[in-house]
C-alpha positions as CSV (number, residue, x, y, z in Angstrom):
1,M,2.4,-19.0,-5.1
2,I,3.0,-15.3,-4.5
3,E,3.6,-13.4,-7.8
4,Y,3.2,-9.8,-6.6
5,V,3.7,-7.8,-3.4
6,F,1.5,-4.7,-2.8
7,L,2.3,-2.2,-0.1
8,D,0.5,0.6,1.7
9,V,2.5,3.8,2.2
10,S,1.8,5.9,5.3
11,G,2.8,3.9,8.4
12,T,4.1,1.1,6.2
13,I,7.0,2.4,4.1
14,L,6.9,6.1,4.9
15,S,6.3,8.1,8.1
16,K,6.8,11.5,9.7
17,P,8.9,10.4,12.7
18,S,9.1,13.8,14.4
19,L,5.3,14.0,14.7
20,F,5.0,12.6,18.1
21,S,7.8,14.6,19.7
22,K,6.3,17.7,18.2
23,I,2.9,17.0,19.7
24,N,4.6,16.2,23.0
25,D,6.5,19.5,22.9
26,V,3.3,21.5,22.4
27,L,1.6,19.6,25.2
28,V,4.4,20.2,27.7
29,A,4.4,23.9,26.7
30,H,0.7,23.9,27.7
31,G,1.4,22.2,31.0
32,V,0.2,18.7,29.9
33,H,2.5,15.8,30.5
34,R,2.0,12.5,28.6
35,S,4.4,9.9,27.5
36,I,5.4,9.6,23.9
37,E,4.3,6.0,24.1
38,E,0.8,7.0,25.1
39,I,0.6,9.7,22.4
40,K,1.6,7.2,19.8
41,L,-0.9,4.5,21.0
42,K,-3.8,7.0,21.1
43,H,-2.9,8.4,17.7
44,K,-2.8,4.9,16.3
45,L,-6.1,3.9,17.8
46,L,-7.7,7.1,16.5
47,S,-6.2,6.6,13.0
48,E,-7.8,3.2,12.9
49,V,-11.4,4.5,13.2
50,I,-11.3,8.0,11.6
51,K,-11.6,8.5,7.8
52,F,-8.6,10.3,6.3
53,P,-9.3,12.4,3.1
54,D,-6.9,12.2,0.2
55,R,-5.8,15.7,0.9
56,T,-5.8,16.8,4.5
57,D,-6.3,20.4,5.6
58,V,-6.6,22.5,8.8
59,E,-10.3,21.6,9.2
60,F,-9.5,17.9,9.2
61,Y,-6.6,18.2,11.6
62,T,-8.5,20.4,14.0
63,K,-11.1,17.6,14.3
64,F,-8.5,14.9,14.4
65,N,-6.3,16.6,17.0
66,S,-9.4,17.5,19.1
67,D,-10.4,13.8,19.3
68,L,-6.7,12.9,20.1
69,L,-6.7,15.3,23.0
70,Y,-9.9,13.9,24.3
71,L,-8.4,10.4,24.2
72,L,-5.4,11.9,26.2
73,G,-7.8,13.3,28.8
74,V,-7.2,16.9,27.7
75,I,-9.8,19.6,26.8
76,P,-9.0,20.8,23.3
77,S,-8.8,24.6,23.6
78,A,-8.5,26.7,20.5
79,N,-4.9,27.8,21.4
80,L,-3.8,24.2,22.0
81,L,-5.2,23.0,18.7
82,S,-3.7,25.9,16.8
83,D,-0.3,25.3,18.4
84,I,-0.4,21.6,17.5
85,F,-1.4,22.3,13.9
86,N,1.3,24.9,13.4
87,S,4.0,22.7,15.0
88,C,3.1,19.6,13.0
89,T,2.0,20.8,9.6
90,Y,4.4,20.1,6.7
91,L,6.7,17.8,8.6
92,P,9.0,15.9,6.3
93,W,8.3,12.3,5.2
94,E,11.0,9.8,5.8
95,K,11.3,6.1,4.8
96,F,11.5,3.4,7.5
97,D,14.9,1.9,7.9
98,D,13.6,-1.6,7.2
99,T,12.4,-0.6,3.7
100,D,15.9,-1.7,2.6
101,A,14.3,-5.1,2.6
102,L,12.4,-4.2,-0.6
103,K,15.5,-4.7,-2.7
104,N,15.5,-8.4,-1.8
105,I,12.0,-8.9,-3.3
106,N,12.5,-10.5,-6.7
107,I,8.9,-10.2,-7.9
108,P,6.9,-7.1,-8.9
109,I,6.1,-4.6,-6.1
110,G,3.2,-2.2,-6.2
111,I,1.4,0.4,-4.1
112,I,-2.2,0.7,-3.0
113,S,-2.6,3.9,-1.0
114,N,-5.1,6.5,0.1
115,F,-3.1,9.4,-1.0
116,N,-3.1,12.2,-3.6
117,S,-1.4,12.6,-6.9
118,T,1.9,13.8,-5.4
119,L,2.6,10.3,-4.1
120,K,4.4,9.0,-7.2
121,E,7.0,11.8,-7.0
122,K,7.5,11.2,-3.3
123,L,8.0,7.5,-3.7
124,N,10.5,8.1,-6.6
125,S,12.5,10.5,-4.5
126,F,12.9,7.9,-1.7
127,F,13.1,4.6,-3.6
128,G,13.6,5.3,-7.3
129,P,11.5,3.5,-9.9
130,I,11.1,0.2,-8.1
131,F,7.3,0.1,-8.1
132,T,5.6,-1.6,-11.0
133,D,2.2,-0.1,-10.2
134,I,1.2,2.8,-8.0
135,F,-2.6,3.0,-7.4
136,V,-3.7,6.2,-5.6
137,S,-7.2,6.8,-4.3
138,E,-7.4,10.4,-5.5
139,E,-6.6,9.3,-9.1
140,L,-8.9,6.2,-9.1
141,G,-11.8,7.9,-7.3
142,V,-12.1,5.2,-4.7
143,A,-10.4,4.7,-1.4
144,K,-9.7,2.2,1.3
145,P,-11.4,0.3,2.8
146,K,-13.6,0.0,-0.3
147,L,-13.1,-3.5,-1.8
148,E,-13.4,-1.9,-5.2
149,F,-9.9,-0.3,-4.7
150,Y,-8.3,-3.7,-4.2
151,E,-10.3,-5.2,-7.0
152,I,-9.1,-2.5,-9.4
153,A,-5.5,-3.2,-8.3
154,C,-5.8,-6.9,-9.0
155,E,-7.4,-6.3,-12.4
156,K,-4.9,-3.7,-13.5
157,S,-1.9,-5.7,-12.3
158,G,-3.2,-8.8,-14.1
159,V,-2.5,-10.9,-11.0
160,K,-5.1,-13.1,-9.2
161,P,-5.8,-12.0,-5.6
162,E,-4.6,-15.4,-4.2
163,N,-1.2,-14.8,-5.8
164,I,-0.8,-11.4,-4.2
165,L,0.7,-10.5,-0.8
166,Y,-0.5,-7.2,0.6
167,I,1.2,-5.4,3.5
168,G,-0.2,-2.4,5.4
169,D,-0.4,-1.1,8.9
170,S,-4.2,-0.9,9.5
171,I,-6.6,-3.7,10.4
172,K,-9.5,-1.8,9.1
173,L,-8.0,-0.2,6.0
174,D,-5.5,-2.8,4.9
175,L,-5.9,-6.3,6.4
176,E,-9.7,-6.8,6.4
177,P,-10.4,-5.6,2.8
178,A,-7.4,-7.3,1.3
179,I,-8.5,-10.6,2.9
180,K,-12.0,-10.1,1.7
181,V,-11.0,-9.8,-2.0
182,G,-8.9,-13.0,-1.6
183,M,-5.4,-11.6,-1.1
184,N,-2.8,-12.8,1.3
185,A,-2.3,-10.0,3.8
186,L,0.0,-8.9,6.6
187,I,0.1,-6.1,9.1
188,I,3.4,-4.3,9.8
189,D,3.5,-3.6,13.6
190,R,6.9,-2.1,14.5
191,D,5.7,-0.8,17.8
192,S,4.0,-4.1,18.9
193,F,0.6,-2.5,19.3
194,Y,-1.1,-5.9,18.6
195,E,-0.6,-9.4,20.0
196,K,1.7,-11.6,17.9
197,S,-0.2,-13.6,15.3
198,D,0.3,-15.2,11.9
199,F,-0.7,-12.0,10.1
200,I,1.6,-9.7,12.1
201,I,5.1,-8.8,11.2
202,N,7.4,-6.5,13.1
203,S,9.8,-5.7,10.3
204,L,9.7,-5.6,6.5
205,H,12.7,-8.0,6.6
206,E,10.2,-10.7,7.4
207,I,8.5,-10.4,4.0
208,E,11.2,-12.5,2.2
209,K,10.5,-15.6,4.3
210,R,6.7,-15.2,3.8
211,L,7.3,-15.5,0.0
212,I,8.8,-18.9,0.2
């Protein structure tokens, strides 16, 4: 029986929706034409294999965007990298439309996220005080996909792993470690990057029926 729902944040309940159009605008300005769909797919694939720090900076994004450009078949010149960074830094976070489904969950909801200490304020501004626990990697000193992060969340919540449903957007960072510690786990895949399977949902509105 599911007694607690834990969620990831970036890509699961919050995103920066203007990111891909901003990247595309810069590429077009440099004479590079790629579809938004290709940019999103390559960005997703790269995000699956690269390690994100709790606090990102220009050095991290120079490396990330350089690798993204290689995946897009583009040589990452200094000017192009600078323009992408300047166009995309400090973009606003927004909540996904389907997060309205969270109000229908009648058991405790918590957060397990690789993020910094500003997360609690961000979440409160979007959702109010709906989260029972918010576990942040910067504060706990351990990050996904370390199993210890998930084990700490179980211990502090007082709920056994088999009675927890965890939802994220990454196979590597979310699904695999959650399953390894004994949680029930799902991947939210709004863009249908993956083949349909029992652990894939395309909307948070599907959570409610998974709790039955």
